[in-house]
C-alpha positions as CSV (number, residue, x, y, z in Angstrom):
1,Q,1.3,-18.3,8.8
2,V,0.5,-14.7,7.7
3,Q,-0.2,-13.5,4.2
4,L,-0.7,-10.1,2.6
5,V,-2.6,-10.0,-0.7
6,E,-2.9,-6.9,-2.8
7,S,-5.5,-6.1,-5.5
8,G,-6.5,-3.2,-7.6
9,G,-3.6,-2.4,-9.8
10,G,-3.8,-1.7,-13.5
11,L,-3.4,0.7,-16.4
12,V,-4.8,4.2,-16.2
13,Q,-4.3,7.5,-18.1
14,A,-2.6,10.4,-16.4
15,G,-5.0,12.3,-14.3
16,G,-7.0,9.2,-13.5
17,S,-7.6,7.3,-10.3
18,L,-7.0,3.8,-8.9
19,R,-7.7,2.2,-5.6
20,L,-5.4,-0.5,-4.2
21,S,-6.5,-2.8,-1.4
22,C,-4.5,-5.2,0.7
23,A,-5.9,-7.9,3.0
24,A,-3.9,-9.6,5.8
25,S,-4.9,-13.2,6.7
26,G,-3.7,-15.9,8.9
27,S,-3.2,-16.4,12.7
28,I,-2.9,-12.7,13.4
29,I,-2.7,-11.5,17.0
30,R,-2.2,-7.8,16.2
31,I,-1.4,-5.5,13.3
32,N,0.5,-2.3,14.0
33,T,1.6,-0.1,11.2
34,M,0.3,-0.9,7.7
35,G,1.3,0.9,4.5
36,W,2.3,1.0,0.9
37,Y,5.7,1.1,-0.8
38,R,6.5,1.2,-4.5
39,Q,9.4,0.3,-6.7
40,A,9.9,1.7,-10.2
41,P,12.2,0.0,-12.8
42,G,15.8,0.7,-11.9
43,K,15.0,2.4,-8.7
44,Q,15.0,1.5,-5.0
45,R,11.8,0.6,-3.2
46,E,10.3,3.8,-1.6
47,L,7.7,4.6,1.0
48,V,4.4,5.9,-0.3
49,A,2.2,6.0,2.8
50,T,1.7,4.4,6.2
51,I,-1.1,4.3,8.7
52,T,-0.9,3.2,12.4
53,S,-3.6,1.2,14.2
54,G,-4.7,4.4,15.7
55,G,-5.2,6.1,12.3
56,S,-2.1,8.4,12.2
57,T,-0.9,8.7,8.6
58,N,2.4,9.5,6.9
59,Y,2.9,10.3,3.2
60,S,5.9,10.8,0.9
61,D,6.1,14.4,-0.4
62,S,5.6,13.1,-3.9
63,V,2.0,11.8,-3.2
64,K,0.8,14.2,-0.6
65,G,-2.6,15.7,-1.5
66,R,-3.2,13.1,-4.2
67,F,-3.1,9.7,-2.4
68,T,-5.1,8.7,0.7
69,V,-4.3,5.7,2.9
70,S,-7.0,4.1,5.1
71,R,-7.5,0.9,7.0
72,D,-10.2,-1.2,8.4
73,N,-8.9,-2.8,11.7
74,A,-11.9,-5.1,12.0
75,K,-11.2,-6.6,8.5
76,N,-7.3,-6.4,8.7
77,T,-7.3,-4.4,5.4
78,V,-5.4,-1.3,4.2
79,S,-6.3,0.7,1.1
80,L,-4.6,3.3,-1.0
81,Q,-6.8,5.7,-3.0
82,M,-4.7,7.3,-5.8
83,N,-6.0,10.4,-7.5
84,S,-4.5,12.7,-10.1
85,L,-2.1,10.0,-11.2
86,K,1.1,10.9,-13.0
87,P,3.3,8.8,-15.3
88,E,6.0,9.0,-12.6
89,D,3.7,7.0,-10.3
90,T,4.2,4.0,-12.5
91,A,5.7,1.2,-10.3
92,V,5.0,-2.1,-8.6
93,Y,3.1,-1.2,-5.3
94,Y,3.7,-3.4,-2.3
95,C,1.6,-3.7,0.8
96,N,3.5,-3.8,4.1
97,A,2.5,-4.4,7.7
98,Y,4.0,-5.1,11.1
99,I,2.1,-8.1,12.3
100,T,2.3,-10.1,15.5
101,Y,1.8,-13.8,15.0
102,L,4.2,-16.0,17.0
103,S,6.4,-12.9,17.2
104,G,6.2,-9.5,15.6
105,R,7.8,-8.8,12.2
106,W,7.3,-7.0,8.9
107,Y,5.4,-8.7,6.2
108,W,5.2,-7.9,2.5
109,G,2.6,-8.6,-0.2
110,Q,3.5,-9.9,-3.6
111,G,3.1,-6.5,-5.3
112,T,0.6,-5.1,-7.8
113,Q,1.6,-3.2,-11.0
114,V,0.3,0.3,-11.5
115,T,1.0,1.9,-14.9
116,V,0.1,5.5,-15.7
117,S,0.2,6.4,-19.4
118,S,0.8,10.0,-20.5
């Protein structure tokens, strides 16, 4: 059984920073791509950033230059450093990873709320 557990959400003023972390646990054989998605009220879930096991990153245009995704392969963790936060960044942020256990599939965390006040 595999679990993804996020931490680090909260309330911050516009222009502030937050750091999200996500830890994968369980009988993991291999983790490929890890990343973060977000879903604001009334909107579809959207990609924020991804990172491969080799360290290649991909960001949505809306967060480029403000957010940084990183991972620790030894600890099976992925983090998202969010700087210069804007009210439109308010959403539930979900950790996502492609993990090989008995077979490979995508897993999701439970989500963590990020609220940016103006």
